C-alpha positions as CSV (number, residue, x, y, z in Angstrom):
1,X,12.7,-11.5,-56.1
2,X,15.7,-9.4,-55.2
3,X,16.2,-7.5,-52.0
4,X,15.9,-3.7,-52.1
5,X,18.3,-2.1,-49.5
6,X,17.6,1.5,-48.9
7,X,20.2,3.3,-46.8
8,X,17.6,4.6,-44.4
9,X,15.4,1.6,-44.2
10,X,18.1,-1.1,-44.1
11,X,19.4,-1.8,-40.7
12,X,21.9,-4.5,-39.4
13,X,21.3,-6.3,-36.1
14,X,23.6,-5.4,-33.2
15,X,26.7,-7.7,-33.2
16,X,26.6,-8.7,-29.6
17,X,26.6,-12.5,-29.2
18,X,27.4,-13.2,-32.9
19,X,30.0,-15.9,-33.7
20,X,31.2,-14.2,-36.9
21,X,31.1,-10.8,-38.4
22,X,31.3,-9.8,-42.1
23,X,32.4,-6.2,-42.5
24,X,32.2,-4.2,-45.8
25,X,33.1,-0.6,-45.3
26,X,31.1,0.8,-42.4
27,X,28.6,-2.0,-42.5
28,X,28.9,-5.1,-40.3
29,X,26.6,-8.1,-40.7
30,X,26.7,-10.7,-37.9
31,X,26.3,-14.5,-38.2
32,X,24.8,-16.4,-35.3
33,X,25.2,-20.1,-34.6
34,X,22.6,-22.4,-33.0
35,X,22.2,-26.1,-32.4
36,X,19.2,-27.8,-34.0
37,X,18.8,-31.5,-33.1
38,X,22.5,-31.7,-32.5
39,X,23.4,-30.1,-35.8
40,X,24.8,-26.6,-36.2
41,X,22.8,-23.9,-38.0
42,X,24.1,-20.5,-39.0
43,X,21.8,-17.5,-39.2
44,X,22.2,-14.2,-41.1
45,X,19.8,-11.6,-39.7
46,X,19.2,-8.1,-40.9
47,X,16.4,-5.6,-41.7
48,X,15.3,-4.7,-45.2
49,X,12.6,-2.2,-46.0
50,X,11.6,-2.2,-42.3
51,X,11.1,-6.0,-42.3
52,X,13.2,-8.4,-40.3
53,X,15.0,-11.0,-42.5
54,X,16.5,-14.1,-41.1
55,X,18.2,-16.6,-43.3
56,X,19.5,-20.1,-42.2
57,X,22.4,-22.1,-43.5
58,X,24.0,-25.4,-42.6
59,X,27.3,-24.5,-44.2
60,X,29.2,-21.6,-42.5
61,X,30.8,-20.7,-45.8
62,X,27.4,-20.2,-47.4
63,X,26.3,-18.0,-44.5
64,X,29.5,-15.9,-45.0
65,X,28.7,-15.5,-48.7
66,X,25.2,-14.3,-47.9
67,X,26.4,-11.9,-45.2
68,X,28.9,-10.4,-47.6
69,X,26.2,-10.1,-50.3
70,X,23.9,-8.3,-47.8
71,X,26.7,-6.0,-46.6
72,X,27.7,-5.0,-50.2
73,X,24.1,-4.2,-51.1
74,X,23.7,-2.0,-48.0
75,X,27.0,-0.2,-48.7
76,X,25.9,0.4,-52.3
77,X,22.6,1.8,-51.0
78,X,24.6,4.1,-48.6
79,X,26.8,5.5,-51.4
80,X,24.1,5.7,-54.1
81,X,24.2,9.3,-55.4
82,X,20.5,9.3,-56.4
83,X,19.4,8.3,-52.9
84,X,21.4,10.7,-50.6
85,X,23.0,14.0,-51.2
86,X,26.5,14.5,-49.7
87,X,25.0,16.5,-46.8
88,X,22.4,13.8,-46.1
89,X,25.0,11.1,-46.3
90,X,27.2,13.0,-43.8
91,X,24.2,13.5,-41.5
92,X,23.5,9.7,-41.7
93,X,27.1,8.8,-40.8
94,X,27.3,11.3,-38.0
95,X,24.0,10.1,-36.6
96,X,25.2,6.5,-36.7
97,X,28.4,7.5,-34.9
98,X,26.4,9.4,-32.2
99,X,24.3,6.2,-31.5
100,X,27.3,3.9,-31.6
101,X,27.8,3.8,-27.8
102,X,24.1,3.1,-27.2
103,X,24.0,0.0,-29.3
104,X,20.7,1.3,-30.8
105,X,20.2,1.5,-34.5
106,X,19.4,4.7,-36.3
107,X,15.9,3.5,-37.3
108,X,15.1,2.3,-33.8
109,X,16.3,5.6,-32.3
110,X,14.2,7.6,-34.9
111,X,11.1,5.6,-34.1
112,X,11.5,6.0,-30.3
113,X,12.0,9.8,-30.7
114,X,8.9,10.0,-33.0
115,X,6.9,8.1,-30.4
116,X,8.1,10.4,-27.5
117,X,7.5,13.5,-29.6
118,X,3.9,12.4,-30.3
119,X,3.2,11.5,-26.6
120,X,4.5,14.9,-25.5
121,X,2.3,16.7,-28.0
122,X,5.2,18.2,-29.8
123,X,6.9,19.5,-26.7
124,X,10.6,19.2,-26.2
125,X,11.8,15.7,-25.3
126,X,14.9,17.1,-23.6
127,X,12.7,19.4,-21.5
128,X,10.5,16.5,-20.4
129,X,13.5,14.4,-19.4
130,X,15.0,17.4,-17.5
131,X,11.8,17.8,-15.6
132,X,11.6,14.1,-14.8
133,X,15.2,14.1,-13.5
134,X,14.6,17.1,-11.4
135,X,11.4,15.6,-9.8
136,X,13.2,12.3,-9.1
137,X,16.4,13.8,-7.9
138,X,17.7,11.8,-4.9
139,X,15.0,9.1,-5.2
140,X,16.4,5.6,-4.6
141,X,15.2,3.7,-7.6
142,X,14.6,-0.1,-7.5
143,X,13.2,-0.4,-3.9
144,X,10.5,-3.0,-4.0
145,X,7.2,-2.8,-2.2
146,X,7.9,-5.9,0.0
147,X,11.4,-4.5,1.0
148,X,10.0,-1.1,1.9
149,X,7.0,-2.7,3.7
150,X,9.3,-4.7,6.0
151,X,11.4,-1.7,6.8
152,X,8.3,0.5,7.4
153,X,6.8,-2.0,9.9
154,X,10.0,-2.4,11.7
155,X,10.4,1.4,12.0
156,X,6.8,1.8,13.3
157,X,7.4,-0.9,15.9
158,X,10.6,0.7,17.0
159,X,8.8,4.1,17.3
160,X,6.5,2.5,19.9
161,X,3.3,2.2,18.0
162,X,0.6,0.4,20.0
163,X,0.2,-3.4,19.6
164,X,-3.3,-2.9,18.2
165,X,-2.2,-0.3,15.7
166,X,0.8,-2.5,14.7
167,X,-1.6,-5.4,14.1
168,X,-3.7,-3.3,11.8
169,X,-0.7,-2.0,9.9
170,X,0.8,-5.5,9.5
171,X,-2.4,-6.8,8.1
172,X,-3.0,-4.0,5.6
173,X,0.6,-3.4,4.5
174,X,1.6,-7.0,4.2
175,X,-1.5,-7.7,2.0
176,X,-0.5,-4.8,-0.2
177,X,3.1,-6.0,-0.4
178,X,1.9,-9.5,-1.5
179,X,-0.2,-7.9,-4.3
180,X,2.5,-5.5,-5.5
181,X,5.9,-7.1,-5.7
182,X,7.6,-4.6,-8.0
183,X,9.2,-1.3,-7.2
184,X,7.2,1.1,-5.1
185,X,8.2,4.0,-7.4
186,X,6.1,2.4,-10.2
187,X,2.9,1.7,-8.3
188,X,0.1,3.9,-9.7
189,X,-3.0,5.4,-8.0
190,X,-5.4,3.5,-10.3
191,X,-3.7,0.2,-9.3
192,X,-4.1,1.0,-5.6
193,X,-7.8,1.9,-6.2
194,X,-8.5,-1.4,-8.0
195,X,-6.8,-3.3,-5.2
196,X,-8.9,-1.6,-2.5
197,X,-12.1,-2.3,-4.5
198,X,-11.2,-6.0,-4.9
199,X,-10.8,-6.3,-1.1
200,X,-14.5,-5.7,-0.7
201,X,-15.9,-5.0,2.8
202,X,-17.7,-2.0,4.2
203,X,-16.7,1.6,3.1
204,X,-15.4,2.3,6.6
205,X,-13.2,-0.8,6.5
206,X,-11.9,0.1,3.0
207,X,-11.0,3.6,4.2
208,X,-9.2,2.2,7.2
209,X,-7.0,0.0,4.9
210,X,-6.5,3.0,2.6
211,X,-5.3,5.1,5.5
212,X,-2.7,2.4,6.3
213,X,-1.4,2.4,2.7
214,X,-1.3,6.2,2.7
215,X,0.8,6.2,5.9
216,X,3.1,3.6,4.3
217,X,3.6,5.7,1.1
218,X,4.2,8.9,3.2
219,X,6.9,7.1,5.1
220,X,8.4,5.9,1.8
221,X,8.6,9.5,0.6
222,X,10.4,10.5,3.8
223,X,12.9,7.7,3.0
224,X,13.5,9.0,-0.5
225,X,11.9,6.0,-2.1
226,X,9.4,8.3,-3.7
227,X,9.7,11.9,-5.0
228,X,9.6,14.3,-2.1
229,X,8.0,17.2,-4.0
230,X,5.0,15.3,-5.3
231,X,1.9,13.9,-3.6
232,X,2.1,10.1,-3.3
233,X,0.1,7.8,-5.5
234,X,-1.8,6.6,-2.4
235,X,-2.9,10.2,-1.7
236,X,-4.4,10.5,-5.2
237,X,-6.9,7.7,-4.4
238,X,-10.2,9.2,-3.1
239,X,-11.7,7.9,0.1
240,X,-15.0,6.2,0.0
241,X,-18.0,8.2,1.1
242,X,-19.5,6.8,4.3
243,X,-22.8,7.8,5.8
244,X,-23.0,8.6,9.5
245,X,-23.8,5.4,11.2
246,X,-26.2,5.5,14.1
247,X,-24.5,4.8,17.5
248,X,-26.4,2.1,19.3
249,X,-26.4,1.8,23.1
250,X,-27.9,-0.4,25.8
251,X,-30.7,0.7,28.0
252,X,-30.2,0.5,31.8
253,X,-32.7,-2.4,31.8
254,X,-30.8,-4.3,29.2
255,X,-27.5,-3.8,31.1
256,X,-29.1,-5.1,34.3
257,X,-30.3,-8.2,32.5
258,X,-26.9,-8.9,31.0
259,X,-25.1,-8.5,34.3
260,X,-27.6,-10.5,36.2
261,X,-27.0,-13.5,33.9
262,X,-23.2,-13.1,33.7
263,X,-20.9,-15.6,35.2
264,X,-18.2,-14.3,37.7
265,X,-15.5,-14.4,35.0
266,X,-17.6,-12.2,32.7
267,X,-18.4,-9.5,35.2
268,X,-15.1,-7.5,35.1
269,X,-15.1,-7.5,31.3
270,X,-18.7,-6.2,31.1
271,X,-18.4,-3.7,34.0
272,X,-15.2,-2.1,32.7
273,X,-16.7,-1.7,29.2
274,X,-20.1,-0.4,30.5
275,X,-19.0,1.9,33.4
276,X,-15.5,2.9,32.3
277,X,-15.8,2.9,28.5
278,X,-12.6,0.8,28.0
279,X,-12.2,-0.8,24.6
280,X,-12.4,-4.6,24.5
281,X,-8.8,-4.9,23.4
282,X,-7.7,-2.6,26.3
283,X,-9.6,-4.7,28.9
284,X,-7.8,-7.9,27.9
285,X,-4.4,-6.2,28.1
286,X,-4.6,-4.7,31.6
287,X,-4.0,-6.4,34.9
288,X,-5.4,-5.7,38.3
289,X,-2.4,-3.5,39.2
290,X,-3.8,-0.9,36.7
291,X,-7.0,-0.5,38.8
292,X,-6.8,1.5,42.0
293,X,-10.1,1.1,43.8
294,X,-8.9,3.3,46.7
295,X,-8.1,6.3,44.5
296,X,-10.9,5.2,42.2
297,X,-8.8,5.4,38.9
298,X,-7.8,3.1,36.1
299,X,-4.4,3.8,34.4
300,X,-4.2,2.8,30.8
301,X,-0.6,2.7,29.7
302,X,0.5,3.9,26.2
303,X,1.2,0.3,25.1
304,X,-2.3,-0.8,26.1
305,X,-4.2,2.0,24.4
306,X,-5.4,2.1,20.8
307,X,-3.9,5.6,20.4
308,X,-0.6,4.8,22.1
309,X,-1.3,7.5,24.6
310,X,-1.5,7.1,28.4
311,X,-4.8,8.1,30.0
312,X,-6.5,8.0,33.4
313,X,-10.1,6.8,33.6
314,X,-12.3,7.4,36.7
315,X,-13.9,4.5,38.6
316,X,-17.6,5.3,39.3
317,X,-19.1,4.2,42.6
318,X,-21.1,1.4,41.0
319,X,-18.1,0.2,39.0
320,X,-16.1,-0.1,42.2
321,X,-18.9,-2.3,43.6
322,X,-18.8,-4.5,40.6
323,X,-15.0,-4.9,40.6
324,X,-14.3,-5.2,44.3
325,X,-15.3,-8.9,44.8
326,X,-13.2,-9.9,41.8
327,X,-10.0,-7.9,42.5
328,X,-6.9,-10.1,42.4
329,X,-3.5,-10.2,40.9
330,X,-2.6,-10.8,37.2
331,X,-4.7,-10.2,34.2
332,X,-8.2,-8.8,34.7
333,X,-9.5,-11.1,32.0
334,X,-7.3,-14.3,31.7
335,X,-9.8,-16.0,29.3
336,X,-9.0,-15.0,25.7
337,X,-12.5,-16.2,24.6
338,X,-14.3,-13.8,27.0
339,X,-15.8,-11.6,24.2
340,X,-17.2,-14.6,22.4
341,X,-18.8,-15.9,25.6
342,X,-20.3,-12.6,26.6
343,X,-21.9,-12.1,23.1
344,X,-23.2,-15.6,23.2
345,X,-24.8,-14.8,26.6
346,X,-26.5,-11.8,25.0
347,X,-27.9,-13.9,22.2
348,X,-29.4,-16.3,24.7
349,X,-31.1,-13.4,26.4
350,X,-32.3,-12.2,23.0
351,X,-30.5,-8.9,23.5
352,X,-28.7,-7.5,20.3
353,X,-25.0,-6.8,20.8
354,X,-24.0,-4.0,18.3
355,X,-20.4,-3.3,17.7
356,X,-18.7,-1.6,20.6
357,X,-22.0,-1.3,22.4
358,X,-20.5,-1.2,26.0
359,X,-18.1,1.6,25.2
360,X,-20.8,3.5,23.2
361,X,-23.2,3.2,26.1
362,X,-20.6,4.5,28.6
363,X,-19.7,7.6,26.5
364,X,-23.3,8.4,25.7
365,X,-24.4,8.3,29.4
366,X,-21.2,9.9,30.6
367,X,-21.6,13.0,28.3
368,X,-25.3,13.3,29.4
369,X,-24.1,13.3,33.0
370,X,-21.1,15.6,33.0
371,X,-22.0,17.7,29.9
372,X,-18.3,18.2,29.0
373,X,-17.1,16.8,25.7
374,X,-13.4,17.6,26.5
375,X,-13.5,15.8,29.8
376,X,-15.2,12.7,28.3
377,X,-12.8,12.7,25.4
378,X,-9.8,12.6,27.8
379,X,-11.4,9.7,29.7
380,X,-12.3,7.7,26.6
381,X,-9.2,8.4,24.5
382,X,-11.1,10.1,21.8
383,X,-11.3,13.6,20.3
384,X,-13.9,16.1,21.5
385,X,-15.2,16.4,18.0
386,X,-16.0,12.7,17.8
387,X,-17.6,12.7,21.2
388,X,-19.8,15.7,20.2
389,X,-20.7,14.3,16.8
390,X,-21.6,10.7,17.7
391,X,-22.6,10.6,21.4
392,X,-24.2,13.9,22.3
393,X,-28.0,13.8,23.1
394,X,-28.3,10.0,22.8
395,X,-29.3,9.8,26.4
396,X,-31.0,12.0,29.0
397,X,-29.5,13.0,32.3
398,X,-32.1,10.8,34.0
399,X,-31.1,7.8,31.8
400,X,-27.4,8.5,32.8
401,X,-28.2,8.5,36.5
402,X,-30.1,5.2,36.1
403,X,-27.1,3.7,34.2
404,X,-24.5,4.6,36.8
405,X,-26.9,3.5,39.6
406,X,-26.8,-0.2,38.4
407,X,-25.4,-2.0,41.4
408,X,-24.7,-5.7,42.0
409,X,-27.3,-7.5,44.1
410,X,-26.1,-8.5,47.6
């Protein structure tokens, strides 16, 4: 069966990498050489009627004959008067010349244009490309997620982010970088959403991780790794809805029982959480020089606080009594396992230990006593809105007086 070469449907492979080229008029047919079990084989490859044809020869002269035959048939198809009018032939030759620098054949270019035209719904391809170039003007293409992540974390640490915040960012962003090793410009919102869902965990935890990634993407935009005029793909991912969780606190009786059973090494940790509202991570970072029992204040430095902001916390009369026998030099809590030991003690006493229960108890009783959300927010390192929303009216003034009246037995 003979080959039918149509001038539009016949297309020769690009000649890059060929060992020989047979040229007839404006048509060039390449011949490639490959080794097969130590013996040379010569291949003539071309397109005919939209189908790829690849013919193999052991003799290079036979391969040349075939390439010449193919080239002649293509040339005859190009010059056939019944196939193309002079105007059409001129268009064909001009189009081929325009594409010459690109290395793309006319058929391949036509197919790509048709695909783009369909995807754009008939809109101008040039207009779409112009819009793309405008939106991505100045963007540094090719920056990978791992490279951007390393730069982001170094910048945050240099900016003085608190150790606790840095720990959270490292955990979230490094996990993200391990999952997405390509360029940050090509990460899409649905991929981020799928990754967050695969992590599992509670809605609040997922939102916390999402916040870290949003912060990372916003920084990348400021560095021109992402378009500056568009919302980032991380911002397009919706947050998970979380119901208001009930804040759980200790009763004064429960607090007395825990302190009565506590060992001397546990007392400062428990008392600072219960009567000053310090976070567990803040307690293990401070030393005794931060606690001034004469002036009755505790100074939390920016590097020790979750929010990287310095704050002053008052020392209540009963807290001073709990701390005074233990005041010394060096870390307030030298034992890194103190939290585990304290919660184990509560389990032995059959007293539940909800998350952040000491801090939640302090804030709840403190707001009931002073009735000033702004004041308590400054002491606790929180916003007044959070204090008002989660801690107001959890305890009565009488409960608060009983709480801050808990004294060590002499």
